[in-house]
C-alpha positions as CSV (number, residue, x, y, z in Angstrom):
1,M,0.0,0.0,0.0
2,I,3.0,2.4,-0.3
3,G,2.2,4.9,-3.0
4,I,4.2,8.0,-4.0
5,I,3.6,11.7,-4.3
6,Q,3.5,12.9,-7.9
7,G,6.8,14.2,-9.3
8,R,9.2,12.1,-7.2
9,L,9.8,9.8,-10.2
10,S,10.8,12.7,-12.5
11,P,13.6,15.3,-12.5
12,P,12.2,18.5,-11.0
13,I,12.3,20.4,-14.3
14,E,9.0,22.2,-13.7
15,G,9.8,22.8,-10.1
16,F,10.3,21.0,-6.8
17,Q,6.7,19.9,-6.4
18,E,4.9,20.4,-9.7
19,T,3.0,18.1,-12.0
20,P,5.6,17.0,-14.6
21,K,4.8,17.7,-18.2
22,K,5.6,14.0,-18.8
23,W,3.3,12.9,-16.0
24,K,2.2,9.8,-17.9
25,A,5.7,8.4,-17.7
26,E,5.4,8.1,-13.9
27,F,2.3,6.0,-14.1
28,E,4.1,3.7,-16.6
29,L,6.7,2.9,-14.0
30,L,4.4,2.0,-11.2
31,E,3.9,-1.8,-11.9
32,T,7.7,-2.3,-12.3
33,L,8.4,-0.6,-9.0
34,G,5.5,-2.2,-7.2
35,I,3.9,1.1,-6.4
36,P,0.1,1.0,-6.3
37,H,-0.9,4.6,-6.4
38,I,0.2,8.2,-7.0
39,E,-1.0,11.2,-5.0
40,W,-1.6,14.0,-7.6
41,V,-0.1,17.4,-6.7
42,L,-2.0,20.5,-7.7
43,T,-0.3,23.9,-7.5
44,S,-2.7,25.8,-9.8
45,L,-5.9,25.4,-11.7
46,D,-3.9,25.2,-14.9
47,N,-3.3,21.5,-14.6
48,P,-3.9,18.3,-16.6
49,L,-6.4,17.3,-13.9
50,F,-8.9,19.6,-15.5
51,K,-8.1,18.7,-19.2
52,E,-7.4,15.0,-19.3
53,N,-9.4,11.8,-18.8
54,L,-7.6,10.3,-15.7
55,R,-10.2,7.7,-14.9
56,S,-7.9,4.8,-15.7
57,Y,-5.0,6.0,-13.7
58,P,-4.4,4.8,-10.1
59,I,-4.7,8.3,-8.4
60,S,-5.4,8.0,-4.7
61,S,-5.8,11.7,-3.9
62,V,-5.4,15.2,-5.2
63,C,-3.1,17.2,-2.9
64,A,-4.4,20.8,-3.2
65,D,-1.2,22.7,-2.7
66,H,-2.6,25.7,-4.5
67,V,-4.6,26.6,-1.3
68,I,-1.3,27.2,0.7
69,T,-2.0,30.9,0.8
70,K,-3.4,33.4,3.3
71,Q,-6.4,33.7,0.9
72,I,-7.6,30.3,2.3
73,F,-9.4,32.3,5.0
74,N,-11.5,34.0,2.4
75,K,-14.7,32.0,1.7
76,T,-15.0,33.1,-1.9
77,F,-11.3,32.1,-2.7
78,L,-11.7,28.8,-0.9
79,S,-14.8,27.9,-2.9
80,Q,-13.3,29.0,-6.2
81,A,-10.1,27.1,-5.4
82,L,-11.5,23.8,-4.1
83,E,-14.9,23.3,-5.8
84,P,-13.3,22.8,-9.3
85,V,-11.0,20.2,-7.7
86,C,-14.0,18.4,-6.3
87,V,-15.7,18.3,-9.6
88,A,-12.6,17.0,-11.4
89,A,-12.0,14.4,-8.7
90,L,-15.6,13.0,-9.1
91,K,-15.2,13.0,-12.9
92,N,-11.9,11.1,-12.7
93,N,-12.9,8.6,-10.0
94,I,-10.5,10.1,-7.4
95,P,-11.9,9.5,-3.9
96,N,-9.8,11.8,-1.8
97,I,-8.7,15.4,-1.7
98,T,-5.8,16.4,0.6
99,V,-6.0,19.9,2.0
100,P,-2.7,21.3,3.3
101,L,-3.0,23.7,6.2
102,L,0.7,24.6,6.2
103,E,2.9,27.7,6.1
104,E,0.7,30.6,4.9
105,S,-2.5,28.5,5.3
106,S,-1.6,27.4,8.9
107,V,-4.5,27.4,11.3
108,E,-2.6,27.2,14.6
109,K,-4.6,30.1,16.0
110,K,-8.2,29.4,17.0
111,A,-9.5,32.4,15.1
112,Q,-7.8,31.1,11.9
113,R,-9.4,27.7,12.4
114,S,-12.8,29.2,12.8
115,E,-12.4,31.3,9.6
116,F,-11.2,28.2,7.7
117,I,-14.0,26.0,9.0
118,G,-16.6,28.6,8.0
119,G,-15.5,28.3,4.4
120,F,-14.6,24.7,4.3
121,L,-17.7,22.9,5.7
122,P,-20.1,24.1,3.0
123,I,-17.7,22.6,0.4
124,V,-17.4,19.3,2.4
125,D,-21.2,19.1,2.7
126,S,-21.7,19.8,-1.0
127,Y,-19.5,16.7,-1.9
128,P,-20.5,14.0,0.6
129,S,-19.0,11.2,-1.6
130,L,-15.5,12.7,-1.4
131,N,-13.1,12.3,1.5
132,F,-11.3,15.5,2.6
133,S,-8.0,14.8,4.3
134,I,-6.3,17.6,6.3
135,E,-2.5,17.8,6.4
136,A,-1.4,20.2,9.1
137,E,1.2,21.0,11.7
138,L,-1.1,21.3,14.7
139,E,-1.5,19.9,18.1
140,A,-3.5,16.7,17.8
141,G,-6.5,18.1,19.7
142,D,-6.8,21.1,17.5
143,L,-6.6,19.0,14.3
144,L,-9.2,16.6,15.8
145,E,-11.5,19.6,16.3
146,I,-11.6,20.0,12.5
147,A,-11.6,16.3,11.6
148,S,-14.5,15.5,13.9
149,L,-16.9,18.0,12.3
150,R,-17.9,15.6,9.5
151,D,-17.6,11.9,8.8
152,N,-15.8,12.6,5.5
153,I,-13.1,14.7,7.0
154,F,-9.9,12.8,7.7
155,V,-6.2,13.5,8.5
156,T,-3.1,13.1,6.4
157,Y,-0.3,12.4,8.9
158,D,3.1,13.6,7.6
159,T,5.8,11.9,9.6
160,G,8.4,14.5,8.8
161,N,6.3,17.5,9.5
162,I,5.2,16.2,12.9
163,T,8.8,15.5,13.8
164,S,9.9,19.1,13.2
165,F,6.7,20.5,14.7
166,G,7.7,18.8,17.9
167,V,4.6,16.7,18.7
168,P,5.3,13.2,20.1
169,H,4.3,10.8,17.4
170,D,2.7,8.2,19.6
171,E,0.5,10.8,21.3
172,Y,-0.4,12.3,18.0
173,I,-1.4,9.0,16.4
174,A,-3.3,7.7,19.5
175,A,-5.3,10.9,19.7
176,L,-6.3,10.9,16.0
177,K,-6.8,7.2,15.7
178,K,-9.3,6.3,13.0
179,K,-9.3,9.8,11.5
180,I,-5.9,9.1,9.9
181,D,-6.4,7.9,6.3
182,N,-3.0,8.7,4.7
183,V,0.6,8.6,6.0
184,H,3.1,10.8,4.2
185,L,6.5,9.0,4.7
186,K,9.2,11.6,5.1
187,D,12.2,12.0,7.4
188,R,13.1,15.3,8.9
189,T,15.4,16.7,11.5
190,F,14.0,18.6,14.5
191,S,15.2,21.8,12.7
192,A,12.9,21.0,9.8
193,Q,15.4,19.8,7.3
194,T,14.1,17.0,5.0
195,V,16.7,14.2,4.7
196,P,16.8,10.7,3.3
197,P,14.8,8.0,5.2
198,F,16.3,7.0,8.6
199,E,18.9,9.7,8.5
200,G,17.0,12.3,10.5
201,D,15.2,12.6,13.8
202,T,11.9,10.9,12.8
203,D,11.3,7.8,15.1
204,F,9.9,5.4,12.5
205,E,10.1,2.5,14.9
206,L,7.8,4.3,17.3
207,I,5.5,5.5,14.5
208,F,5.0,2.0,12.9
209,E,4.6,0.4,16.3
210,T,1.9,2.9,17.3
211,L,0.1,2.6,13.9
212,K,0.1,-1.1,14.3
213,N,-1.4,-0.7,17.8
214,I,-4.4,1.4,16.5
215,G,-4.9,-1.1,13.6
216,Y,-4.1,1.3,10.9
217,K,-4.8,-0.1,7.4
218,G,-4.8,3.0,5.3
219,R,-2.6,4.5,2.7
220,Y,1.1,5.2,2.9
221,T,2.6,7.7,0.4
222,L,6.3,8.3,-0.2
223,Q,7.2,12.0,0.0
224,T,10.9,11.5,0.8
225,A,13.8,13.8,0.1
226,R,14.9,14.2,-3.4
227,E,18.5,13.2,-3.9
228,K,20.7,13.4,-7.0
229,T,18.8,14.8,-10.1
230,G,18.6,12.2,-12.8
231,E,18.6,9.3,-10.4
232,E,15.0,9.5,-9.2
233,I,14.1,5.9,-10.0
234,T,17.2,4.6,-8.1
235,T,16.4,6.9,-5.2
236,V,12.7,5.9,-5.0
237,T,13.5,2.2,-5.3
238,R,16.0,2.5,-2.3
239,H,13.6,4.6,-0.2
240,L,10.7,2.3,-0.9
241,Q,12.6,-0.8,0.1
242,L,13.7,0.8,3.4
243,F,10.1,1.5,4.3
244,I,8.9,-1.9,3.2
245,D,11.5,-3.6,5.4
246,A,10.7,-1.3,8.4
247,L,6.9,-1.8,8.0
248,N,7.4,-5.6,7.7
249,E,9.3,-5.7,11.0
250,K,6.4,-4.0,12.8
251,L,3.4,-5.3,11.0
252,I,4.1,-9.0,10.3
């Protein structure tokens, strides 16, 4: 069940986290690499998601990175930014939308959470067949406050982000429990530097043990550090095997 974030199998020609122009080539690699799904990344509404028929591609989620902006607290902006994504997701049989509340879209302050929720819930209610998964650097209780508002709101747990945010992984996982529907696999230092797997401060042994204890059966998605440009397939193959081995130790 370990998928991959879009772009990690391609040189970052268009940017560090953009949909590659040769996006089809990544899907062609999946079977060979043993990767079951890709999480599509959206940084603007000018994207193949809205122009291509993607129904036959194994896309697990659309990560709406284009909402990482202070405008997210404006109801009109949020509606105009997210509703076309919802329509495209339904059209293309994509069941999940990841909503990042990070950096400029952070909702650490209660007033920010209230403003975001006011614009977000009408969208969630308009698309009950979609799952909305929040990725945030928040205390678990504050994130649970959002995720508990609707049955189709979940949590994308980014292992690296939570490491650098300073929240204990076991407490975070235990608090959110069944609301976690996606785990972004990333290693970071406490100082927020993304590094190759098992070279940073992320305690994956504790993470996988705790996920096992809560009976987690959801998605895992590689979002690991990029290494040498031009060696993306070699890098992903190595990172994937490291996580398969680590998960097998804890889950079998």
